[in-house]
C-alpha positions as a Markdown table, in Angstrom:
| # | Residue | x | y | z |
|---|---|---|---|---|
| 1 | Unk | 0.0 | 0.0 | 0.0 |
| 2 | Unk | 2.8 | 2.4 | 0.8 |
| 3 | Unk | 4.4 | 1.8 | -2.6 |
| 4 | Unk | 1.0 | 2.6 | -4.3 |
| 5 | Unk | 0.7 | 5.8 | -2.3 |
| 6 | Unk | 4.2 | 6.9 | -3.3 |
| 7 | Unk | 3.4 | 6.2 | -7.0 |
| 8 | Unk | 0.2 | 8.2 | -6.8 |
| 9 | Unk | 1.5 | 11.3 | -5.0 |
| 10 | Unk | 2.1 | 13.1 | -8.3 |
| 11 | Unk | -1.6 | 12.6 | -9.3 |
| 12 | Unk | -2.8 | 15.3 | -6.8 |
| 13 | Unk | -1.2 | 18.6 | -7.9 |
| 14 | Unk | -3.8 | 20.7 | -6.1 |
| 15 | Unk | -2.7 | 19.1 | -2.7 |
| 16 | Unk | 1.0 | 18.9 | -3.3 |
| 17 | Unk | 1.6 | 21.7 | -5.8 |
| 18 | Unk | 3.2 | 24.0 | -3.2 |
| 19 | Unk | 5.5 | 21.3 | -1.9 |
| 20 | Unk | 9.0 | 20.6 | -3.2 |
| 21 | Unk | 9.7 | 17.0 | -4.3 |
| 22 | Unk | 11.9 | 16.6 | -1.3 |
| 23 | Unk | 9.1 | 17.5 | 1.0 |
| 24 | Unk | 6.7 | 15.1 | -0.7 |
| 25 | Unk | 9.5 | 12.5 | -0.5 |
| 26 | Unk | 9.9 | 12.8 | 3.2 |
| 27 | Unk | 6.1 | 13.0 | 3.8 |
| 28 | Unk | 6.1 | 9.4 | 2.7 |
| 29 | Unk | 7.8 | 8.3 | 5.9 |
| 30 | Unk | 10.2 | 5.4 | 5.5 |
| 31 | Unk | 9.2 | 4.7 | 1.9 |
| 32 | Unk | 12.2 | 6.1 | 0.1 |
| 33 | Unk | 10.7 | 4.9 | -3.2 |
| 34 | Unk | 9.9 | 6.6 | -6.5 |
| 35 | Unk | 8.1 | 5.6 | -9.7 |
| 36 | Unk | 9.6 | 5.0 | -13.1 |
| 37 | Unk | 6.5 | 5.3 | -15.3 |
| 38 | Unk | 5.5 | 3.0 | -18.1 |
| 39 | Unk | 7.2 | 4.1 | -21.3 |
| 40 | Unk | 10.5 | 5.1 | -19.6 |
| 41 | Unk | 13.5 | 4.3 | -21.8 |
| 42 | Unk | 16.7 | 3.1 | -20.3 |
| 43 | Unk | 19.9 | 3.1 | -22.3 |
| 44 | Unk | 22.1 | -0.1 | -22.1 |
| 45 | Unk | 25.0 | -1.7 | -23.9 |
| 46 | Unk | 25.2 | -5.4 | -24.8 |
| 47 | Unk | 27.6 | -7.5 | -22.7 |
| 48 | Unk | 28.2 | -10.1 | -25.4 |
| 49 | Unk | 27.5 | -10.4 | -29.2 |
| 50 | Unk | 24.2 | -11.5 | -30.6 |
| 51 | Unk | 23.9 | -13.2 | -34.0 |
| 52 | Unk | 21.0 | -14.8 | -35.7 |
| 53 | Unk | 23.5 | -17.3 | -37.1 |
| 54 | Unk | 24.1 | -18.8 | -33.7 |
| 55 | Unk | 21.7 | -17.7 | -31.0 |
| 56 | Unk | 18.7 | -19.9 | -30.0 |
| 57 | Unk | 15.2 | -19.0 | -29.0 |
| 58 | Unk | 14.9 | -19.0 | -25.2 |
| 59 | Unk | 18.6 | -18.1 | -24.8 |
| 60 | Unk | 19.4 | -15.5 | -22.1 |
| 61 | Unk | 21.6 | -12.5 | -22.7 |
| 62 | Unk | 22.8 | -9.5 | -20.6 |
| 63 | Unk | 23.1 | -5.8 | -21.0 |
| 64 | Unk | 24.7 | -3.1 | -18.8 |
| 65 | Unk | 23.0 | 0.2 | -17.9 |
| 66 | Unk | 25.1 | 2.9 | -19.7 |
| 67 | Unk | 23.8 | 6.0 | -17.9 |
| 68 | Unk | 22.5 | 6.3 | -14.4 |
| 69 | Unk | 18.7 | 6.7 | -14.2 |
| 70 | Unk | 17.4 | 9.4 | -11.9 |
| 71 | Unk | 13.9 | 10.5 | -11.0 |
| 72 | Unk | 13.6 | 14.1 | -10.1 |
| 73 | Unk | 17.3 | 14.1 | -9.1 |
| 74 | Unk | 17.2 | 10.9 | -7.0 |
| 75 | Unk | 19.3 | 8.0 | -8.4 |
| 76 | Unk | 17.1 | 4.9 | -8.8 |
| 77 | Unk | 19.2 | 2.8 | -11.2 |
| 78 | Unk | 23.0 | 3.4 | -11.0 |
| 79 | Unk | 25.3 | 3.1 | -14.0 |
| 80 | Unk | 26.7 | -0.4 | -14.2 |
| 81 | Unk | 23.4 | -2.1 | -13.2 |
| 82 | Unk | 22.5 | -5.0 | -15.5 |
| 83 | Unk | 19.3 | -5.8 | -17.4 |
| 84 | Unk | 18.8 | -9.4 | -18.5 |
| 85 | Unk | 16.9 | -10.4 | -21.6 |
| 86 | Unk | 15.8 | -13.5 | -23.4 |
| 87 | Unk | 15.7 | -14.2 | -27.2 |
| 88 | Unk | 12.0 | -14.8 | -28.1 |
| 89 | Unk | 12.4 | -15.3 | -31.9 |
| 90 | Unk | 15.1 | -16.3 | -34.3 |
| 91 | Unk | 15.3 | -16.7 | -38.1 |
| 92 | Unk | 18.6 | -17.3 | -39.7 |
| 93 | Unk | 19.5 | -15.6 | -43.0 |
| 94 | Unk | 19.1 | -17.5 | -46.2 |
| 95 | Unk | 19.5 | -16.6 | -49.9 |
| 96 | Unk | 16.1 | -14.8 | -49.9 |
| 97 | Unk | 15.7 | -13.4 | -46.4 |
| 98 | Unk | 17.7 | -11.6 | -43.8 |
| 99 | Unk | 18.1 | -12.9 | -40.3 |
| 100 | Unk | 15.8 | -11.7 | -37.5 |
| 101 | Unk | 16.0 | -11.7 | -33.7 |
| 102 | Unk | 13.2 | -10.8 | -31.3 |
| 103 | Unk | 14.0 | -10.1 | -27.7 |
| 104 | Unk | 12.4 | -9.1 | -24.4 |
| 105 | Unk | 13.8 | -7.8 | -21.2 |
| 106 | Unk | 12.7 | -9.4 | -17.9 |
| 107 | Unk | 15.1 | -8.7 | -15.0 |
| 108 | Unk | 17.0 | -5.7 | -13.6 |
| 109 | Unk | 19.9 | -6.4 | -11.3 |
| 110 | Unk | 21.3 | -3.5 | -9.1 |
| 111 | Unk | 25.0 | -3.3 | -8.1 |
| 112 | Unk | 24.3 | -4.4 | -4.5 |
| 113 | Unk | 22.7 | -7.6 | -5.7 |
| 114 | Unk | 19.0 | -6.9 | -5.5 |
| 115 | Unk | 16.8 | -7.9 | -8.4 |
| 116 | Unk | 13.6 | -6.5 | -9.9 |
| 117 | Unk | 11.3 | -8.2 | -12.4 |
| 118 | Unk | 10.6 | -5.9 | -15.3 |
| 119 | Unk | 8.6 | -6.0 | -18.5 |
| 120 | Unk | 10.8 | -4.3 | -21.1 |
| 121 | Unk | 10.8 | -4.2 | -24.9 |
| 122 | Unk | 13.4 | -3.2 | -27.4 |
| 123 | Unk | 13.2 | 0.2 | -29.0 |
| 124 | Unk | 15.7 | 2.3 | -30.9 |
| 125 | Unk | 17.8 | 5.5 | -30.3 |
| 126 | Unk | 18.1 | 6.0 | -34.1 |
| 127 | Unk | 15.7 | 8.8 | -35.2 |
| 128 | Unk | 14.4 | 7.1 | -38.4 |
| 129 | Unk | 14.0 | 3.7 | -36.7 |
| 130 | Unk | 12.2 | 5.3 | -33.7 |
| 131 | Unk | 9.8 | 7.0 | -36.0 |
| 132 | Unk | 9.1 | 3.8 | -37.8 |
| 133 | Unk | 8.5 | 2.0 | -34.4 |
| 134 | Unk | 6.2 | 4.8 | -33.1 |
| 135 | Unk | 4.2 | 4.7 | -36.3 |
| 136 | Unk | 3.0 | 1.2 | -35.5 |
| 137 | Unk | 0.2 | 0.1 | -33.0 |
| 138 | Unk | 1.2 | -2.6 | -30.5 |
| 139 | Unk | 4.5 | -2.8 | -32.3 |
| 140 | Unk | 6.6 | -6.0 | -32.3 |
| 141 | Unk | 10.2 | -4.6 | -32.4 |
| 142 | Unk | 12.9 | -6.8 | -34.0 |
| 143 | Unk | 16.6 | -6.8 | -34.9 |
| 144 | Unk | 16.9 | -7.3 | -38.7 |
| 145 | Unk | 20.1 | -8.2 | -40.5 |
| 146 | Unk | 21.6 | -6.0 | -43.1 |
| 147 | Unk | 22.3 | -2.6 | -41.6 |
| 148 | Unk | 25.7 | -1.1 | -42.3 |
| 149 | Unk | 28.1 | -0.8 | -39.3 |
| 150 | Unk | 26.5 | -2.9 | -36.5 |
| 151 | Unk | 25.0 | -5.4 | -39.0 |
| 152 | Unk | 21.5 | -5.0 | -37.6 |
| 153 | Unk | 18.6 | -2.6 | -38.0 |
| 154 | Unk | 15.8 | -2.2 | -35.5 |
| 155 | Unk | 12.3 | -2.2 | -36.9 |
| 156 | Unk | 8.7 | -2.8 | -35.9 |
| 157 | Unk | 5.5 | -4.2 | -37.3 |
| 158 | Unk | 2.0 | -3.6 | -35.8 |
| 159 | Unk | -0.1 | -6.4 | -34.4 |
| 160 | Unk | -1.8 | -7.0 | -37.8 |
| 161 | Unk | 1.5 | -7.7 | -39.5 |
| 162 | Unk | 1.8 | -11.0 | -37.7 |
| 163 | Unk | -1.5 | -12.5 | -38.9 |
| 164 | Unk | -1.6 | -15.5 | -41.3 |
| 165 | Unk | 0.1 | -18.8 | -41.8 |
| 166 | Unk | 3.6 | -17.4 | -41.4 |
| 167 | Unk | 3.6 | -14.6 | -38.8 |
| 168 | Unk | 7.3 | -14.1 | -39.1 |
| 169 | Unk | 7.1 | -14.0 | -42.9 |
| 170 | Unk | 4.5 | -11.3 | -42.6 |
| 171 | Unk | 6.7 | -9.4 | -40.2 |
| 172 | Unk | 9.5 | -9.5 | -42.7 |
| 173 | Unk | 7.2 | -8.3 | -45.4 |
| 174 | Unk | 6.0 | -5.4 | -43.4 |
| 175 | Unk | 9.6 | -4.3 | -42.6 |
| 176 | Unk | 10.2 | -4.0 | -46.3 |
| 177 | Unk | 13.2 | -1.8 | -47.1 |
| 178 | Unk | 14.9 | -2.5 | -43.8 |
| 179 | Unk | 15.8 | -5.9 | -45.1 |
| 180 | Unk | 19.0 | -6.9 | -47.0 |
| 181 | Unk | 18.8 | -10.4 | -48.6 |
| 182 | Unk | 21.0 | -13.0 | -47.0 |
| 183 | Unk | 22.3 | -10.9 | -44.2 |
| 184 | Unk | 22.4 | -12.3 | -40.6 |
| 185 | Unk | 21.7 | -10.1 | -37.6 |
| 186 | Unk | 25.1 | -9.1 | -36.0 |
| 187 | Unk | 24.9 | -7.1 | -32.8 |
| 188 | Unk | 28.5 | -6.7 | -31.4 |
| 189 | Unk | 29.3 | -6.5 | -27.7 |
| 190 | Unk | 29.0 | -2.9 | -26.3 |
| 191 | Unk | 26.3 | -2.0 | -28.8 |
| 192 | Unk | 24.1 | 0.8 | -27.4 |
| 193 | Unk | 20.4 | -0.3 | -27.1 |
| 194 | Unk | 17.3 | 1.2 | -25.6 |
| 195 | Unk | 15.0 | -0.7 | -23.3 |
| 196 | Unk | 11.4 | 0.7 | -22.9 |
| 197 | Unk | 9.4 | -0.3 | -19.8 |
| 198 | Unk | 6.0 | -1.7 | -20.6 |
| 199 | Unk | 5.1 | -1.5 | -16.9 |
| 200 | Unk | 5.9 | 1.1 | -14.4 |
| 201 | Unk | 8.4 | 0.3 | -11.6 |
| 202 | Unk | 8.6 | 1.6 | -8.1 |
| 203 | Unk | 12.2 | 1.8 | -7.2 |
| 204 | Unk | 14.2 | 2.5 | -4.0 |
| 205 | Unk | 16.5 | 5.5 | -4.1 |
| 206 | Unk | 20.2 | 5.1 | -3.7 |
| 207 | Unk | 20.5 | 8.2 | -1.5 |
| 208 | Unk | 18.1 | 10.5 | 0.3 |
| 209 | Unk | 20.0 | 13.5 | -1.1 |
| 210 | Unk | 19.1 | 14.4 | -4.7 |
| 211 | Unk | 21.6 | 15.4 | -7.3 |
| 212 | Unk | 21.8 | 19.2 | -7.5 |
| 213 | Unk | 21.8 | 21.1 | -10.7 |
| 214 | Unk | 20.9 | 20.4 | -14.3 |
| 215 | Unk | 21.5 | 16.8 | -15.1 |
| 216 | Unk | 20.8 | 15.1 | -18.4 |
| 217 | Unk | 20.2 | 11.8 | -16.7 |
| 218 | Unk | 17.4 | 13.0 | -14.5 |
| 219 | Unk | 13.9 | 12.0 | -15.6 |
| 220 | Unk | 11.1 | 14.3 | -14.6 |
| 221 | Unk | 7.9 | 12.5 | -13.9 |
| 222 | Unk | 5.8 | 14.6 | -11.5 |
| 223 | Unk | 2.4 | 15.9 | -12.8 |
| 224 | Unk | 3.7 | 19.5 | -12.6 |
| 225 | Unk | 6.8 | 18.8 | -14.6 |
| 226 | Unk | 4.9 | 16.8 | -17.3 |
| 227 | Unk | 2.3 | 19.5 | -17.5 |
| 228 | Unk | 5.0 | 22.2 | -18.0 |
| 229 | Unk | 6.5 | 19.9 | -20.7 |
| 230 | Unk | 3.2 | 19.5 | -22.4 |
| 231 | Unk | 2.6 | 23.3 | -22.4 |
| 232 | Unk | 6.1 | 23.9 | -23.9 |
| 233 | Unk | 5.7 | 21.2 | -26.5 |
| 234 | Unk | 2.3 | 22.6 | -27.5 |
| 235 | Unk | 3.8 | 26.1 | -27.8 |
| 236 | Unk | 6.4 | 24.7 | -30.2 |
| 237 | Unk | 3.8 | 22.8 | -32.3 |
| 238 | Unk | 4.7 | 19.2 | -31.2 |
| 239 | Unk | 1.8 | 18.4 | -28.9 |
| 240 | Unk | -2.0 | 18.8 | -29.3 |
| 241 | Unk | -3.4 | 16.8 | -26.4 |
| 242 | Unk | -4.6 | 17.9 | -23.0 |
| 243 | Unk | -2.2 | 19.6 | -20.7 |
| 244 | Unk | -3.1 | 17.2 | -17.9 |
| 245 | Unk | 0.3 | 16.2 | -16.5 |
| 246 | Unk | -0.1 | 12.6 | -17.6 |
| 247 | Unk | 2.9 | 11.0 | -19.3 |
| 248 | Unk | 0.8 | 9.3 | -21.9 |
| 249 | Unk | 1.7 | 7.9 | -25.3 |
| 250 | Unk | 0.9 | 11.2 | -27.1 |
| 251 | Unk | 3.2 | 13.1 | -24.8 |
| 252 | Unk | 6.0 | 10.6 | -25.3 |
| 253 | Unk | 5.6 | 10.8 | -29.1 |
| 254 | Unk | 5.8 | 14.5 | -29.0 |
| 255 | Unk | 8.9 | 14.3 | -26.8 |
| 256 | Unk | 10.5 | 12.0 | -29.3 |
| 257 | Unk | 9.8 | 14.3 | -32.2 |
| 258 | Unk | 11.1 | 17.3 | -30.3 |
| 259 | Unk | 14.3 | 15.4 | -29.3 |
| 260 | Unk | 14.9 | 14.3 | -32.8 |
| 261 | Unk | 14.6 | 17.8 | -34.2 |
| 262 | Unk | 16.8 | 19.2 | -31.3 |
| 263 | Unk | 19.6 | 16.6 | -31.8 |
| 264 | Unk | 18.9 | 15.0 | -28.4 |
| 265 | Unk | 18.9 | 11.3 | -27.9 |
| 266 | Unk | 15.3 | 10.3 | -28.7 |
| 267 | Unk | 14.2 | 8.4 | -25.6 |
| 268 | Unk | 10.8 | 10.0 | -25.1 |
| 269 | Unk | 11.8 | 10.7 | -21.5 |
| 270 | Unk | 11.4 | 14.3 | -20.2 |
| 271 | Unk | 15.0 | 14.3 | -19.1 |
| 272 | Unk | 17.2 | 17.2 | -18.0 |
| 273 | Unk | 18.6 | 17.9 | -21.5 |
| 274 | Unk | 15.1 | 18.0 | -23.0 |
| 275 | Unk | 13.8 | 20.2 | -20.2 |
| 276 | Unk | 16.6 | 22.7 | -20.9 |
| 277 | Unk | 15.9 | 22.7 | -24.6 |
| 278 | Unk | 12.2 | 23.3 | -23.9 |
| 279 | Unk | 13.2 | 26.3 | -21.7 |
| 280 | Unk | 11.9 | 24.6 | -18.5 |
| 281 | Unk | 13.5 | 25.3 | -15.1 |
| 282 | Unk | 13.0 | 22.0 | -13.3 |
| 283 | Unk | 16.4 | 21.4 | -11.6 |
| 284 | Unk | 16.9 | 22.6 | -8.1 |
| 285 | Unk | 19.9 | 24.6 | -6.9 |
| 286 | Unk | 21.6 | 24.6 | -10.2 |
| 287 | Unk | 25.4 | 24.9 | -10.0 |
| 288 | Unk | 25.9 | 25.0 | -13.7 |
| 289 | Unk | 25.1 | 27.3 | -16.5 |
| 290 | Unk | 22.7 | 26.4 | -19.3 |
| 291 | Unk | 24.4 | 25.5 | -22.6 |
| 292 | Unk | 23.3 | 28.8 | -24.0 |
| 293 | Unk | 24.8 | 30.7 | -21.0 |
| 294 | Unk | 28.0 | 28.7 | -21.3 |
| 295 | Unk | 28.2 | 29.8 | -25.0 |
| 296 | Unk | 27.7 | 33.4 | -24.0 |
| 297 | Unk | 30.3 | 33.2 | -21.3 |
| 298 | Unk | 32.8 | 31.8 | -23.8 |
| 299 | Unk | 32.0 | 34.5 | -26.4 |
| 300 | Unk | 32.4 | 37.3 | -23.8 |
| 301 | Unk | 35.7 | 35.8 | -22.7 |
| 302 | Unk | 37.0 | 35.8 | -26.2 |
| 303 | Unk | 35.8 | 39.3 | -26.8 |
| 304 | Unk | 37.5 | 40.5 | -23.7 |
| 305 | Unk | 40.8 | 38.7 | -24.6 |
| 306 | Unk | 40.8 | 40.2 | -28.1 |
| 307 | Unk | 40.1 | 43.7 | -26.8 |
| 308 | Unk | 42.9 | 43.6 | -24.3 |
| 309 | Unk | 45.3 | 42.1 | -26.9 |
| 310 | Unk | 44.6 | 44.9 | -29.3 |
| 311 | Unk | 44.9 | 47.4 | -26.4 |
| 312 | Unk | 48.5 | 46.4 | -25.7 |
| 313 | Unk | 49.5 | 46.0 | -29.3 |
| 314 | Unk | 49.8 | 42.3 | -29.8 |
| 315 | Unk | 48.9 | 41.0 | -33.3 |
| 316 | Unk | 46.6 | 38.0 | -33.7 |
| 317 | Unk | 49.5 | 35.7 | -34.4 |
| 318 | Unk | 51.3 | 36.8 | -31.2 |
| 319 | Unk | 53.7 | 39.3 | -32.8 |
| 320 | Unk | 54.6 | 42.0 | -30.3 |
| 321 | Unk | 54.8 | 45.7 | -31.2 |
| 322 | Unk | 58.5 | 46.5 | -31.7 |
| 323 | Unk | 58.0 | 50.1 | -30.7 |
| 324 | Unk | 56.4 | 49.4 | -27.4 |
| 325 | Unk | 57.9 | 48.8 | -24.0 |
| 326 | Unk | 55.9 | 46.1 | -22.2 |
| 327 | Unk | 55.2 | 45.8 | -18.5 |
| 328 | Unk | 55.6 | 42.2 | -17.4 |
| 329 | Unk | 52.2 | 42.5 | -15.6 |
| 330 | Unk | 50.5 | 43.3 | -19.0 |
| 331 | Unk | 51.8 | 40.1 | -20.5 |
| 332 | Unk | 50.8 | 38.2 | -17.4 |
| 333 | Unk | 47.3 | 39.5 | -17.7 |
| 334 | Unk | 47.1 | 38.6 | -21.4 |
| 335 | Unk | 48.3 | 35.1 | -20.6 |
| 336 | Unk | 45.7 | 34.8 | -17.8 |
| 337 | Unk | 42.9 | 36.1 | -20.1 |
| 338 | Unk | 43.9 | 33.8 | -22.9 |
| 339 | Unk | 44.0 | 30.8 | -20.6 |
| 340 | Unk | 40.6 | 31.7 | -19.2 |
| 341 | Unk | 39.1 | 32.0 | -22.7 |
| 342 | Unk | 40.4 | 28.6 | -23.7 |
| 343 | Unk | 39.0 | 27.1 | -20.5 |
| 344 | Unk | 35.7 | 28.7 | -21.1 |
| 345 | Unk | 35.6 | 26.9 | -24.5 |
| 346 | Unk | 36.3 | 23.6 | -22.7 |
| 347 | Unk | 33.5 | 24.3 | -20.2 |
| 348 | Unk | 31.1 | 25.1 | -23.0 |
| 349 | Unk | 31.9 | 21.8 | -24.7 |
| 350 | Unk | 31.5 | 19.8 | -21.5 |
| 351 | Unk | 28.2 | 21.6 | -20.7 |
| 352 | Unk | 26.8 | 21.0 | -24.2 |
| 353 | Unk | 27.9 | 17.4 | -24.7 |
| 354 | Unk | 28.0 | 15.7 | -21.3 |
| 355 | Unk | 25.3 | 14.7 | -18.8 |
| 356 | Unk | 27.7 | 14.0 | -16.0 |
| 357 | Unk | 26.5 | 16.5 | -13.3 |
| 358 | Unk | 29.4 | 15.8 | -10.9 |
| 359 | Unk | 32.0 | 16.4 | -13.7 |
| 360 | Unk | 30.2 | 19.5 | -14.8 |
| 361 | Unk | 30.3 | 20.9 | -11.3 |
| 362 | Unk | 34.0 | 20.1 | -11.1 |
| 363 | Unk | 34.5 | 21.9 | -14.5 |
| 364 | Unk | 32.8 | 25.0 | -13.1 |
| 365 | Unk | 35.1 | 25.1 | -10.1 |
| 366 | Unk | 38.1 | 24.7 | -12.4 |
| 367 | Unk | 36.9 | 27.6 | -14.5 |
| 368 | Unk | 36.5 | 29.7 | -11.4 |
| 369 | Unk | 40.1 | 28.8 | -10.6 |
| 370 | Unk | 41.3 | 30.1 | -13.9 |
| 371 | Unk | 39.3 | 33.3 | -13.2 |
| 372 | Unk | 41.2 | 33.8 | -10.0 |
| 373 | Unk | 44.5 | 34.0 | -12.0 |
| 374 | Unk | 42.9 | 36.9 | -14.0 |
| 375 | Unk | 41.8 | 38.6 | -10.8 |
| 376 | Unk | 45.3 | 38.4 | -9.4 |
| 377 | Unk | 46.8 | 39.9 | -12.6 |
| 378 | Unk | 44.2 | 42.7 | -12.6 |
| 379 | Unk | 45.5 | 43.9 | -9.3 |
| 380 | Unk | 48.6 | 45.3 | -10.9 |
| 381 | Unk | 47.3 | 46.4 | -14.3 |
| 382 | Unk | 45.1 | 49.4 | -15.1 |
| 383 | Unk | 42.4 | 48.5 | -17.6 |
| 384 | Unk | 39.6 | 50.5 | -19.3 |
| 385 | Unk | 36.1 | 50.8 | -17.8 |
| 386 | Unk | 34.7 | 48.7 | -20.7 |
| 387 | Unk | 37.1 | 45.9 | -19.9 |
| 388 | Unk | 36.2 | 46.1 | -16.2 |
| 389 | Unk | 32.5 | 45.9 | -17.1 |
| 390 | Unk | 32.9 | 42.8 | -19.3 |
| 391 | Unk | 34.9 | 41.1 | -16.7 |
| 392 | Unk | 32.4 | 42.0 | -14.0 |
| 393 | Unk | 29.6 | 40.4 | -16.0 |
| 394 | Unk | 31.7 | 37.2 | -16.4 |
| 395 | Unk | 32.3 | 37.2 | -12.6 |
| 396 | Unk | 28.5 | 37.1 | -12.0 |
| 397 | Unk | 28.3 | 33.8 | -13.9 |
| 398 | Unk | 31.4 | 32.4 | -12.2 |
| 399 | Unk | 29.9 | 33.1 | -8.8 |
| 400 | Unk | 27.0 | 30.8 | -9.8 |
| 401 | Unk | 29.4 | 28.1 | -10.8 |
| 402 | Unk | 31.5 | 28.1 | -7.6 |
| 403 | Unk | 30.1 | 29.4 | -4.3 |
| 404 | Unk | 33.6 | 30.0 | -3.0 |
| 405 | Unk | 34.4 | 32.4 | -5.9 |
| 406 | Unk | 34.1 | 36.1 | -4.8 |
| 407 | Unk | 33.9 | 38.9 | -7.2 |
| 408 | Unk | 37.0 | 41.2 | -7.3 |
| 409 | Unk | 36.3 | 44.5 | -5.8 |
């Protein structure tokens, strides 16, 4: 009963709308459990190869969770957990037909040894494959031989495609152009796959303290977060359903389409990266800049470095003005600004491409450390009011990245 109550807390926004997730979490005394809803996609990697030339129906296989899964900032499935599957269908390739493998996923194993029975199906992270899967009703999703690179495509056929004397033959016919005659399915070890839950899971959390900041791995599932996502998707033309806070199939399809168009991994989850792209402020206590803010910081750092270089008469290639006498402190400040500008570019790349919140927090602190070198150099060099103003704006952002960083007075 306690698990059911925990799963249904998000269904009553009028009662809990003014409470933070942490408050709701602690109201459920001793439960320490959160819901992963039906339709959630978990990214995994294969532990061993799969081939339609050798695998047998009923054979078990294992995958490893590639990215930690967090619900509203709380880790529920750590990276390195395993998800076991079973082969449900095999057809070997022949001269006329490609090989086919069907699978399902049935068990989640956490690092500390506990196990959870799951109902999971294969889906795809490839945009074109995911659209083909989502276009089917009650889709049967299969590996099909013949795709370049991994040696397997992922495709689906609706329930009607399996009717007749030869259900598998009808499946192959429905997949059409995905097939390549005579090619077996070849799925190498460490191939990224996507597991979609067909039944919601109530999971215990790994820590009572949530991850702070904007995290690509966090999945937002509360009614208020889903409602905000629906409103943003509607405003951008991706969603036409009710803004009711329910993570239904229409909402997940809209999320997939938005993710594909935004060059985000198309899971259908309302995750941290998608929330940012939609302009939603769902993370608590953010200690990172948004990707757009990181880009602006990098540009301002480059502008500042270029302005100061021109001021002291250094050419773009590094050539010094032969007619000028340089103060060593001027060169020290130029080196400090150049290093900060380069580090700002690194921070922008990490912020844009990585979902590791702990690493991003460390990168922010490291960038603040590079700024301290600029602060120290500025103590002995007089600069223009414009340079002071640009650096002051950069310091405001740096103070957000590192609470120990104090703006130079």
